[in-house]
N, C-alpha and C positions, 0 to 999 in steps of 0.2 A: 726876361732880360737880366734880372738880378742873379739868377742861377748861372747864366752864361758869364756874367762879369766875375763871379766867384771862380769859375774855371779859368778865366783869363788871368786872374791874380796868381793862380798856381803856375800857369804857363810862364809868366814873367819871373817867377821865383826860380824855376829850373831851366827855362829854355825849351820846355816841352811838358807834356802831361804824363806823369807816372801812371802805371797800371793801377796802383792802389795808393791812396793818400789818407793819412791819419789826420782828421780835422782837429781834434783836441791838441795834438802835438804839433800840428802844422808842418808835418814832414812826411817823407815817403815811408812805406811799409817794407819791412825786411823781405828780401827776395822778390819784391814787386816794384823795383825801382826803375825798370826799363820803360822805354817809349818806342814802340815799333812803327812810328810815323803814322799813327791812325788818323782817319779823316773826319771823325764825328764832330769835333769842335769846329773845324773849318767849314764843314757842311752846314752846321747850325749858323755860323757867321754869314754864309752866303744867303740863306733863307731869311734870316733876320734883317739883313741889309736890304733885301728886296722889299721887305714889309715896312721897315722903319726909315731907312736912309740914314741911320745913325753913323757918323764918321768913326766912332770908336771901333766899329766892326772892321773898317778898313785898316785901322791901326793894328788890330790883331792879325789881319792878313799880312801886313808888312812885317810884323814881328815874327810870324811863322816862317815867312820866306827867308828872313835873315838868319833865324836860328837854325833852320834846316841846312842852309848853305854853309854856315860857319861850323856846325857840329857834325853833321852827317855826311857831307860830301866827301867822296873818295874818288880814286881814279876811274873806277868802272861803274859808278852809280852813287846811290845814297844808302848808307848802311843803317840798320836798326841801332838805336841807342840802347846799349845793354844796361847802363847805369847812369841816371841823370845827375847823380851827385858829383861824379868826376868826368862825365861825358865819355865813358868808355864805350867802344863800339862793338857790335857783334858782326860776325862774318855772314850776313844775310840781308836781303832786301825783300820785304813782303810785296806780293803782287798788287795789293790794294793801294800801295803808295802811288804807283803810276796810274792805276785805274781810277782811283778816287781822290786821294789827297791833292795831287797835282791838278786834277781836273776841277775840283771845287775851288782851289786857289785861282785858277784861270777864270772861272765863271764869276768869282767875287769881284775881280777887277775888270770884267768885260760886260758892262751893263747893256750893250747893244747886241749881245750874242742872241742867235735865233732861239736858243733854249729859253730865254726870258720873254719870249713873245707873249703879248697880252691879248692876242686874238685880233689885232688890227690888220694883220696880213696873214694870208693863208694860200694854200694851193687846192684847187678843186679838181678832182680826178673822177672820171666816169668809169664805173665798174659794172659788172653784170648785175649787181645788186642795187644800182642807183649811183647817185653822186656821193663822193667821199671827200670830206674836207680834211686836209692834212696840213701839218706845220702851223697850226693855230695856237700852239702853246699847251700848257698843262702837262708837260712831259713827266713821266714817271721814271725814276731811276731804280734799276734793279740792284742787287746786292753788290755788284761791281761797278755801279754808277754808269751803266749803259742806258742812255735815254730811250724811252719807249713812248711812242705817240699813241695815246688812248684811241684816237680815231682810227688808226691803222688796225688796232686790235678789234675794233667794233665792226668795221665794214669792209676791210680790204683783205682779210684772211679768208680761208675756206670754211670758217666756222659755220656760217649760215647754210652753205651747201651741205655740209655734213649733218647739220640738224635736220634739214629737209630729207636727206636720205634716211635718217633714223626714223623720222615721222612716217615716211612712206612704208618702211619696213614694218613698223608697228601696226599701221593700218592694215597691211596685208596679213599680218599675223593674226590680228583679232578677227578679220573677216573669215579667214580659214577656220579659226576656232569656233565662231558662231555657226558657220556652215556645217561643221562636224557635229555640233550640238543638236542642230535641227535634224540632221540625218539620223542620229541616235534615237531621238524622240519618235520619229516616224517608224523606225524599225521596231521599237518597243511596242507601239500601239497596234501594229499589224499582227502581232502574235508570233510564235515560233514558226520557222520556215519548214515546209513539208516538201519532200521530193515529189515530182509528178509521177503519175502511174505509168508504168512501162507499156509498150505495145503488146496487145494480146491479153491484157489483164482486165479484170472486171471489178467494179466496185462491189462491195458486199451488199447484201440486201438491206442492211441497216442504213447504208448511205446511198441507196439507189435513188430515192426520191429527192435527195438534196444533201449537200455537204454540210455536216455539222461543224460549226466553228468552236474551237476550244477557247476558253477564256485565257487571256494572256497572264502568264505567271510572272511575278516580280522577281527579277534577278537580284540576288543578294551577294554583295562582294565581301569576301572574308575580311575581318577586321585587321588582320596583320598583312594584308596585301595592298599594293598600290597600283592603280591602272596606269598603263604606259602613257607617257606624255607624247604629244605630237612632235614631229621632228623640228618644227619651227621654234618650239620652246627651248630647244637645246642651244639656240643662238643667244639666249639671254642668260646673264649671270648677275645675280643680285640686282635685277632690274635694268642692267646696262646691256644694250645690244651692241655687239661687236661686228663691224663690217669687214668684208674681205678687202684689204687695202691693195691687193695686187692688181 
């Protein structure tokens, strides 16, 4: 809270927060005097007010609204402040001003908004994976302050189905691999294959009483060669199996 109040002091000094501020000199840094209407301080005020209920945080919100209205408002929107020393404006409005700054100001002054839900109310939705609890609070804001419900990410997307598909594919892959390994062992133990005798041919006297079996010879793979991989292993790249999405 102390750090936040220090930032608030700078805001009251200029009517906004410069990009860089020289603490020993108590003034802006050359070529960093602008304020593109960033949301971070107002976002912090919203979270701190939810946690503490300190009215000082509402005062900052009021000052922010008044400063932006007085300094930045133009005919077609709200312009970036190019220089906080004389409130000179730039010919641009950043997207995060509407997506984040205005949104956090709204949420700061709207304590009953559904975003602030503490879990007392929720919606139960039946999905193929079971019951899904939505709208219970704990929203996560992405970089442009779009609220994301963690419960929706957990049970209402196709994530589990995709995981099951990958698991089934991996089981099939290892099953084929083990089957091929057993087949290779059986082939090696039975010795080299001999073609059958053709019709009208006779065994030599040496083999007339019985067929002599030759001892299996160990096959040696050259050091600089690699045995070909089964086709299923080509589906894997760095351990990740890619499914056909079509």
